N, C-alpha and C positions, 0 to 999 in steps of 0.2 A: 441453439446457442453456439454450436460448433461453426455453423455457417456464418453466424453473426460475427463471431470472433475473427474468422478468416477474412470477412469483408472489411472489418475495421482495420485489420493489419494491412490489407492491400490498399485501403484508402490512404493510410499514412504513407505507404510506399509511393503511391502515385503523386501525392502532394510533395513529399521530400525530393522526389526525382526532378521536380521542376524548380524548386527553390529550397536549397538545402537548409537554410536557417529560418525559413518562414514558418509561422504557426497559424497560417490562415488556410482557408479552403479555396477551391477554384483557381489555383495558381497557374493553370493553363492560360488564363487571361493575361499573364505577364509575358508570354511568348510573343515575339513580333510576327505580324502578318505581312508587313511591308518589307520587301527586299532592300529598298533604298534606305529605310530607317535602320534595318538590320546591319547594313554595310557601315553605317555611321555610328555603330555602338549598340543599336537595338532599341533605344528609348528616345530617338529624335522626335520632337513635337513642333518643329519650326520651319522645315524646308517648304518653300512654296513651289509646287510642281503640279502639273496635271496628272496626279497620281492618286487614284481612288483608294488604294490600300493604306494611304496615310491617315484615313479617317479612323482606323483602328487605334491610332496613337493620339489623335486630337480631332474631335468632331468639327471644330471650327475650320479645319483645312478642307472640308467638303466644299467650301465656297470657291475654291480654285479648280474644281474638277469639271471637265466638259460634260455637257448634258448627255444622258442616256449611255453611260459607260458601264460595261460589264467587266467585272474584275474577278479573276480566279487566282488563288494562292495555294501553294503547297510547301510543306516543310517536313523533312525527315528528322524528327527530334532526336531519336536514338534508335538502336536496333529493335525492331518490332513495334515501335511507337511512331505513328504518323499523324500529322495534323493538316487540315485543309480549311479554307474559308472562301467565301464568295460574297460579292456585293453588287448592287445596282443602284443608280441614282437618277434623279430628275431635277432640273432647274425650274423653279416657279417664278415667272416674271423675270425681274432683273436681279433681285437681291436675295431671294430665298432658294434653298435647295433641300431636298430630302433624299434619303437613301435607306436601303434595307440590307442586312447582312446575315450570314450564318457562319459559325465557327464550329469545328468538330475535331476532336482528338481521340484517337483509338489506341488504347494501351495494349491491345492484343489479347490473346487467350492466356489465362493463368491457371495454375493448379490450385485446387481447393483441398486443404488437408485438415485433419482433426487435431486434437491436442496431443496425439501420439505421433504426429507428422506422417500419418498414413493418408495417401491421396484418396479422396472420396469423389472426385470429379473435376471438372474444369468450369471456369466462368470467364466472362469478358468484362472489361471496364472501359468506359468512355465518358467524355464530357461534351456538352453541346451548349452553344450560346446563340440566341437569335436577337438581332439588334435592329432598332429603328433610330434614324438620325435626322436631325434638323439643324441647319445652319442659316445664319442671316447676316448680311453685310450691314452693320450698324452705321458705318460711314464708309467712305471710299477706301479707307485704310484699316478699319477695325471690323473684325468678324467674330461672332460668337456661335457656339454650337453645343448641342446636347445629344447624348445617346441614352436610350432606354434599352436595357438588356434583360431578357429572360434566360436564366441559366439553369441547366439541369445536369446531374451527374449520376451515372449508373455503375454499380459494382455488383455484378451478378444480378440477383433479383431485388437488390436494394437500390433506393433512389433518394436523391436530395434535390431540392429546388430552391432557387434564390432569384431575387430581382436586384439589378444593379443600374447605376446611372453614372455616366461620364459627363463632365462639364468642361468646356474649353473656350479659350479666347485667344485671338491672334491679332497682332498689330503688324502690318507690313508697309514699309516705306519703299515704293518702287524706284524712287529717284536715287536713293542711297543704298538700296537693296539690303535694308535691315529687316529682320523678322524676329518678333518677340512673342512668346506664348506662355500661358499659364494653364495647367490642366489638373483637374481633380478626377482621378480614375477610381472606379469600382466603389462608389458610394452605394449603400444599400445593406441588405442582409438576407439571411436564409428564411424561407417560408416553411420549409420542411427539411428536417435533418435526418441523417442516417439513424441516429439514436436520440436520446434526450439532450445531448450536448450540441448546441448550435455553434457552428464555426464562424469565425469572423471573415469578412470579405477582404481581399488583398488590396486594401486602399493604398493609393500612392498619389501624393501631391508633387507635381513636377513644374519646373520653370525652365525655360530655355531661350536661346537666341541663335540666329544664324546671320552671317554677314558675307556677302560676296565682295572679295577684295577688288578695289578699283583697278580697272585696266588689266586684270589678270583673269585666268580661267578658274581660279580657286575660290571655294566657298568654305568657310569654317563654321562649325557648329559646336555648341556646348549646352548640355542639359544637366540640371540638378534634379535628382530623384529622391524619393523617400524623405521629403522635407518636414514631416511630422515626427521623425525619429532621429535623435541625435546621440544615441548610445553607442555609436561606433565612429571610426575615424572620419574626419571631414572630407578627405580626398575620396573616400568610397561613395560619396554622394554624386560624383561627377561622371558624365559620359561625354567624350570628346570625339569629333568626327571631322573629316576633311574630304570633300569631293571636288573633282576636277572636271570641268566641262570641255571635253576634247573637241566637241563641235556642238552646234545647237541641238543635236539629237542624241549625242552619245556622252555618257558620263562614266567615270570610275571613282571609287571612294574607299576609304578605310576609316576605322574607328576603334576606340578602346573604352570598355565599360569597366570602371574601377570596382563597382559593387559586385558585378558578376565574377570578376577575377578573384575578389576576396572570398566570395561565397564558395567558389569551386576549389579553394586551396585544400590540399591534403598533405599529410605529414608522412614521410617515408621512414624506413627503419633507422635512418641516421638522424632523425628528428629535424629533417630539412623540409620546409614547406615549398610547394610548387602548385601553381594553378594549371600547369600543362597547356598553356596557350589559351585558356578560357579568358574571355574579356576582349580579345582581339578579333576583329572582323573585317571583311573586305567584300567588294562587289562591283557590279557595273551594269549598265543597261542601255538599251536602244529605245528611244521614245519618239515615234513618228506621230504624224497628226492624228491618226485614228488607231494605230496599233502600237502597243508598248510591251517590252519584254525586259524584266529586271531580274537579276540573279545575285545572291549574296551567300557568303560562307561565314559560319560562326561556330562557336562551341558553347552549347547551353547545358551540357551534362559532361561530367568528367570521363565518361566511358566512350563517348563518340563525338564525331563532328556532324554538323548539320548544314544542309543546303536549303535555301529558300528560293522559290521561283514564283514570280508574279507575271501573269499575262492579262492584258486589258485591251478591250476594243470598244471604241465609241461608235454607236449606231448612226 
């Protein structure tokens, strides 16, 4: 019972560390894998690029990725907590694509204590997600995609298991460079809980658009998140981003996530609220024909800053 209590306490810690006001499990799935999306606020679902890491945000965007691309991603979430992911894709004939991915977050080693706060040992906590993707070009401008995910979480000797599904659709007009998307993330539920109380999945319904401004190097993006929950301010549903194409191969960008800034607000001794820079993000990248390197900075926890790195190579 002592170990059980400790495990449950640490489970709550790991969950709240990622999304302070969320009451769901597996919230590591909310963290961005794509540096480009992270630079634009973290929840972008619309940019059309040869960037395989964007499939973690919207499976329909797999249709714009080159064949046989290997993608590796890393993020230092906070001190002692690191996350990594990888993916690989193939194009089938002209309209279909499939991919596989793996995500991993390591919370490090933690102390196990009894009800008297006496240390009885150490344990580790980690989350893993394995994904399979399929996208299809329904028309020359409309693509749909689906992700099936096997998710498992470990806290010491305790384990939980879940299955999740992402559904995405994207419309892209190459003539006017409009991109519109709708995504439903983390549908599904737990198959095995830590105890008798099954946690909800971190479901998120999102809609977004991106538009490259005519005769300029600027592209603006806006995403609305959490569209099934309206119990907080309307503005906190928005994520805004701007990227600049310095050349056909080099980009820089910045964004602001109103929801994250609101979630990360803390009150000081003078009753003044501050998000301490949370919500703001920036990044840049070099995207060559076969090799790509993208880097982004953001703040996903009030205690630390995070760096996201993507490396991709097309075979």
